[in-house]
Z-matrix of the N, CA and C atoms (Angstrom, degrees):
N
C 1 1.440
C 2 1.524 1 109.06
N 3 1.329 2 116.82 1 132.84
C 4 1.449 3 122.52 2 -179.92
C 5 1.512 4 109.70 3 -94.25
N 6 1.314 5 115.79 4 129.78
C 7 1.452 6 122.02 5 177.23
C 8 1.515 7 108.70 6 -85.47
N 9 1.305 8 117.86 7 125.26
C 10 1.454 9 122.26 8 178.03
C 11 1.530 10 107.85 9 -101.48
N 12 1.316 11 115.50 10 122.44
C 13 1.458 12 121.77 11 179.81
C 14 1.519 13 107.36 12 -117.79
N 15 1.338 14 118.60 13 134.66
C 16 1.464 15 119.53 14 179.82
C 17 1.528 16 111.34 15 -56.24
N 18 1.342 17 116.94 16 133.92
C 19 1.461 18 120.60 17 -176.30
C 20 1.518 19 112.76 18 -64.94
N 21 1.320 20 118.86 19 -23.34
C 22 1.459 21 119.42 20 179.25
C 23 1.529 22 111.98 21 -67.70
N 24 1.342 23 116.92 22 -12.52
C 25 1.465 24 121.01 23 176.77
C 26 1.528 25 111.77 24 -80.94
N 27 1.317 26 118.63 25 -3.01
C 28 1.454 27 122.90 26 -176.06
C 29 1.518 28 110.58 27 -120.22
N 30 1.321 29 116.26 28 124.93
C 31 1.455 30 121.61 29 174.54
C 32 1.524 31 106.97 30 -112.26
N 33 1.299 32 116.23 31 96.11
C 34 1.459 33 121.47 32 -175.32
C 35 1.524 34 112.08 33 -60.56
N 36 1.322 35 117.14 34 -31.31
C 37 1.457 36 119.63 35 -178.03
C 38 1.523 37 113.23 36 -78.28
N 39 1.316 38 117.34 37 -3.09
C 40 1.458 39 118.76 38 171.77
C 41 1.526 40 110.44 39 -114.20
N 42 1.316 41 118.16 40 2.07
C 43 1.462 42 121.05 41 -174.86
C 44 1.527 43 111.57 42 -105.47
N 45 1.319 44 116.99 43 -83.42
C 46 1.456 45 122.31 44 -179.00
C 47 1.517 46 115.01 45 86.16
N 48 1.326 47 117.73 46 4.82
C 49 1.466 48 120.92 47 -176.76
C 50 1.525 49 112.24 48 -59.03
N 51 1.311 50 118.28 49 -42.33
C 52 1.462 51 120.29 50 -176.90
C 53 1.529 52 111.60 51 -65.89
N 54 1.318 53 117.24 52 -23.44
C 55 1.467 54 121.57 53 179.86
C 56 1.521 55 112.19 54 -93.96
N 57 1.323 56 116.71 55 1.25
C 58 1.462 57 119.60 56 179.52
C 59 1.518 58 110.86 57 -134.46
N 60 1.320 59 115.88 58 28.06
C 61 1.461 60 121.10 59 -176.30
C 62 1.526 61 112.02 60 -79.43
N 63 1.325 62 116.80 61 -53.01
C 64 1.458 63 120.98 62 -175.65
C 65 1.516 64 109.13 63 -166.86
N 66 1.319 65 116.63 64 145.58
C 67 1.462 66 117.72 65 176.92
C 68 1.522 67 111.41 66 -71.61
N 69 1.328 68 117.10 67 -11.03
C 70 1.463 69 121.37 68 174.79
C 71 1.531 70 111.91 69 -85.02
N 72 1.309 71 117.78 70 -9.76
C 73 1.457 72 122.14 71 -179.84
C 74 1.514 73 108.37 72 -143.24
N 75 1.281 74 120.32 73 128.66
C 76 1.471 75 125.52 74 8.81
C 77 1.521 76 112.32 75 -88.53
N 78 1.311 77 115.09 76 147.22
C 79 1.465 78 123.03 77 173.70
C 80 1.522 79 107.66 78 -105.71
N 81 1.314 80 115.82 79 147.57
C 82 1.456 81 119.38 80 176.81
C 83 1.520 82 108.52 81 -64.43
N 84 1.325 83 116.86 82 142.76
C 85 1.454 84 119.17 83 -179.26
C 86 1.517 85 111.93 84 -135.23
N 87 1.299 86 117.59 85 -65.12
C 88 1.463 87 120.86 86 -172.98
C 89 1.527 88 113.43 87 -105.26
N 90 1.318 89 116.59 88 8.17
C 91 1.457 90 119.55 89 -176.94
C 92 1.528 91 111.21 90 -66.12
N 93 1.317 92 115.37 91 141.92
C 94 1.461 93 119.99 92 174.22
C 95 1.525 94 107.90 93 -85.49
N 96 1.322 95 116.91 94 165.14
C 97 1.467 96 120.54 95 177.32
C 98 1.519 97 110.47 96 -57.98
N 99 1.328 98 116.53 97 -38.30
C 100 1.470 99 120.87 98 179.91
C 101 1.531 100 110.96 99 -63.21
N 102 1.327 101 117.32 100 -41.70
C 103 1.468 102 121.09 101 178.64
C 104 1.522 103 110.80 102 -66.01
N 105 1.323 104 116.87 103 -42.08
C 106 1.464 105 120.49 104 -179.83
C 107 1.524 106 111.63 105 -65.64
N 108 1.314 107 116.94 106 -34.94
C 109 1.467 108 120.74 107 179.71
C 110 1.527 109 112.20 108 -66.22
N 111 1.326 110 118.07 109 -23.89
C 112 1.465 111 121.11 110 178.89
C 113 1.527 112 112.75 111 -75.80
N 114 1.332 113 116.68 112 -21.05
C 115 1.467 114 120.38 113 179.68
C 116 1.523 115 107.77 114 -78.78
N 117 1.335 116 118.39 115 122.92
C 118 1.467 117 120.07 116 179.52
C 119 1.532 118 111.19 117 -55.23
N 120 1.319 119 116.27 118 134.94
C 121 1.465 120 122.80 119 -174.44
C 122 1.527 121 112.91 120 -55.34
N 123 1.314 122 117.91 121 -32.43
C 124 1.471 123 119.42 122 -177.82
C 125 1.528 124 112.89 123 -66.76
N 126 1.334 125 117.55 124 -12.64
C 127 1.461 126 121.28 125 178.89
C 128 1.532 127 113.46 126 -102.80
N 129 1.331 128 116.88 127 0.28
C 130 1.464 129 121.44 128 -178.05
C 131 1.530 130 109.01 129 -101.33
N 132 1.338 131 116.67 130 136.59
C 133 1.464 132 121.40 131 -178.92
C 134 1.524 133 111.19 132 -61.98
N 135 1.317 134 115.68 133 157.69
C 136 1.464 135 121.74 134 -178.40
C 137 1.523 136 112.44 135 -58.75
N 138 1.338 137 116.83 136 -33.76
C 139 1.476 138 119.35 137 179.99
C 140 1.528 139 112.37 138 -85.13
N 141 1.345 140 117.09 139 2.10
C 142 1.467 141 124.53 140 178.55
C 143 1.526 142 112.92 141 62.98
N 144 1.338 143 117.44 142 17.35
C 145 1.460 144 121.30 143 -176.78
C 146 1.507 145 114.79 144 -96.23
N 147 1.315 146 117.25 145 -7.04
C 148 1.462 147 119.99 146 -178.19
C 149 1.512 148 110.49 147 -174.79
N 150 1.302 149 115.17 148 -168.79
C 151 1.457 150 120.29 149 179.31
C 152 1.529 151 109.51 150 -77.95
N 153 1.323 152 116.31 151 146.67
C 154 1.470 153 121.57 152 176.02
C 155 1.523 154 107.85 153 -68.81
N 156 1.294 155 116.26 154 136.19
C 157 1.463 156 121.52 155 -179.87
C 158 1.515 157 110.08 156 -125.31
N 159 1.308 158 115.10 157 149.28
C 160 1.449 159 123.08 158 173.25
C 161 1.525 160 106.17 159 -125.38
N 162 1.335 161 115.97 160 113.37
C 163 1.461 162 121.51 161 -177.82
C 164 1.534 163 111.07 162 56.24
N 165 1.343 164 115.97 163 48.43
C 166 1.475 165 124.95 164 179.49
C 167 1.521 166 114.21 165 67.45
N 168 1.296 167 118.74 166 6.55
C 169 1.464 168 122.24 167 -179.72
C 170 1.524 169 109.35 168 -108.34
N 171 1.324 170 116.64 169 128.74
C 172 1.460 171 121.17 170 178.78
C 173 1.529 172 109.26 171 -57.77
N 174 1.320 173 116.34 172 133.22
C 175 1.466 174 120.32 173 -177.92
C 176 1.528 175 112.35 174 -69.00
N 177 1.325 176 117.84 175 -15.53
C 178 1.460 177 120.59 176 177.81
C 179 1.531 178 112.42 177 -83.90
N 180 1.327 179 116.63 178 -7.54
C 181 1.472 180 120.49 179 -179.88
C 182 1.518 181 109.18 180 -85.91
N 183 1.320 182 115.85 181 128.08
C 184 1.462 183 119.89 182 176.46
C 185 1.524 184 109.61 183 -118.47
N 186 1.299 185 116.24 184 153.03
C 187 1.453 186 121.40 185 178.05
C 188 1.511 187 112.21 186 107.47
N 189 1.329 188 115.31 187 -173.15
C 190 1.463 189 122.19 188 -177.19
C 191 1.522 190 109.16 189 -107.90
N 192 1.351 191 115.61 190 123.38
C 193 1.459 192 121.00 191 -179.67
C 194 1.517 193 110.96 192 -55.34
N 195 1.320 194 116.10 193 136.41
C 196 1.457 195 121.69 194 178.31
C 197 1.518 196 113.95 195 79.96
N 198 1.318 197 117.07 196 -6.30
C 199 1.471 198 121.05 197 -179.83
C 200 1.531 199 110.03 198 -115.57
N 201 1.324 200 116.31 199 -67.66
C 202 1.463 201 121.51 200 178.14
C 203 1.522 202 108.09 201 -159.90
N 204 1.320 203 116.38 202 121.61
C 205 1.459 204 122.18 203 -179.83
C 206 1.520 205 110.23 204 -133.81
N 207 1.321 206 114.98 205 162.86
C 208 1.458 207 121.01 206 175.80
C 209 1.518 208 109.58 207 -158.79
N 210 1.307 209 115.81 208 157.19
C 211 1.463 210 122.52 209 179.62
C 212 1.519 211 109.09 210 -95.03
N 213 1.321 212 116.13 211 125.51
C 214 1.468 213 120.71 212 179.47
C 215 1.526 214 112.27 213 -67.05
N 216 1.324 215 117.40 214 -20.84
C 217 1.473 216 120.97 215 -177.02
C 218 1.527 217 110.80 216 -123.07
N 219 1.299 218 117.90 217 32.49
C 220 1.461 219 122.77 218 -173.06
C 221 1.533 220 112.55 219 -49.44
N 222 1.308 221 117.94 220 -43.70
C 223 1.474 222 121.03 221 -176.70
C 224 1.521 223 113.03 222 -66.04
N 225 1.333 224 117.77 223 -25.03
C 226 1.466 225 120.83 224 -178.50
C 227 1.527 226 111.79 225 -121.00
N 228 1.336 227 117.64 226 19.34
C 229 1.466 228 121.03 227 -179.19
C 230 1.529 229 110.10 228 -59.64
N 231 1.334 230 116.87 229 153.55
C 232 1.466 231 120.64 230 -177.99
C 233 1.528 232 112.64 231 -64.36
N 234 1.306 233 115.50 232 159.97
C 235 1.464 234 121.91 233 179.16
C 236 1.522 235 111.08 234 -56.32
N 237 1.328 236 117.09 235 -41.52
C 238 1.459 237 119.81 236 -178.52
C 239 1.532 238 110.77 237 -59.42
N 240 1.314 239 117.62 238 -32.42
C 241 1.466 240 121.05 239 176.25
C 242 1.533 241 110.84 240 -74.98
N 243 1.318 242 116.25 241 -35.16
C 244 1.468 243 120.35 242 179.53
C 245 1.520 244 112.36 243 -68.38
N 246 1.335 245 116.26 244 -29.87
C 247 1.463 246 118.94 245 -175.55
C 248 1.528 247 113.20 246 -87.20
N 249 1.311 248 118.32 247 -13.62
C 250 1.464 249 120.73 248 175.69
C 251 1.526 250 106.81 249 -73.16
N 252 1.311 251 116.00 250 116.62
C 253 1.461 252 120.91 251 -174.38
C 254 1.526 253 111.28 252 -111.55
N 255 1.329 254 116.69 253 148.12
C 256 1.467 255 120.12 254 178.29
C 257 1.532 256 110.95 255 -55.14
N 258 1.333 257 115.84 256 125.36
C 259 1.457 258 121.18 257 177.45
C 260 1.512 259 115.92 258 86.64
N 261 1.369 260 118.49 259 -3.04
C 262 1.461 261 118.07 260 178.58
C 263 1.531 262 109.63 261 -78.92
N 264 1.328 263 116.87 262 177.16
C 265 1.462 264 121.02 263 -175.42
C 266 1.528 265 112.55 264 -56.98
N 267 1.347 266 117.29 265 -42.78
C 268 1.456 267 120.78 266 -179.47
C 269 1.529 268 110.64 267 -65.01
N 270 1.309 269 116.71 268 -41.38
C 271 1.463 270 122.09 269 178.09
C 272 1.524 271 110.79 270 -60.77
N 273 1.319 272 115.97 271 -49.33
C 274 1.464 273 120.13 272 -177.71
C 275 1.529 274 111.21 273 -64.84
N 276 1.337 275 117.01 274 -37.74
C 277 1.457 276 121.18 275 178.41
C 278 1.535 277 110.19 276 -63.59
N 279 1.317 278 116.71 277 -45.93
C 280 1.464 279 121.25 278 -179.67
C 281 1.528 280 111.12 279 -66.19
N 282 1.322 281 117.41 280 -41.39
C 283 1.467 282 120.43 281 178.47
C 284 1.526 283 111.41 282 -64.17
N 285 1.332 284 116.51 283 -37.35
C 286 1.462 285 120.36 284 178.12
C 287 1.529 286 110.25 285 -63.37
N 288 1.335 287 116.73 286 -46.04
C 289 1.462 288 120.10 287 179.88
C 290 1.519 289 110.61 288 -64.42
N 291 1.325 290 117.78 289 -41.30
C 292 1.460 291 121.04 290 178.76
C 293 1.523 292 110.57 291 -62.22
N 294 1.315 293 117.57 292 -42.03
C 295 1.459 294 119.73 293 -179.44
C 296 1.523 295 110.98 294 -65.23
N 297 1.330 296 117.96 295 -33.21
C 298 1.466 297 121.19 296 176.66
C 299 1.526 298 110.39 297 -66.74
N 300 1.343 299 116.74 298 -40.53
C 301 1.468 300 120.77 299 178.64
C 302 1.523 301 111.06 300 -64.98
N 303 1.313 302 116.61 301 -40.93
C 304 1.461 303 121.84 302 -176.70
C 305 1.524 304 110.55 303 -68.16
N 306 1.339 305 116.86 304 -34.89
C 307 1.465 306 120.54 305 -177.27
C 308 1.524 307 112.35 306 -77.91
N 309 1.334 308 119.37 307 -16.17
C 310 1.475 309 120.78 308 -178.31
C 311 1.503 310 112.14 309 -69.22
């Protein structure tokens, strides 16, 4: 069962959990070669399969998690990033993991 949470309860620019979940996610999936070419090379992983991450955090994410964050390449971010929506399963999973890290 999927839990639906109103999107107004989520402020993505103060969270950043989905961009710091795992270097294995997000992986490129449906991007065309043209879309991938728009992403600056310094933000693409060495295997070209996803975004470059440092300690599970996307290198294109700037700011402090839980305070204020933003994507350096928001206008050309990959499809997998565009499809992650506030309150969806991926969002809730990432927020749960982030809250566990913060509480440690």
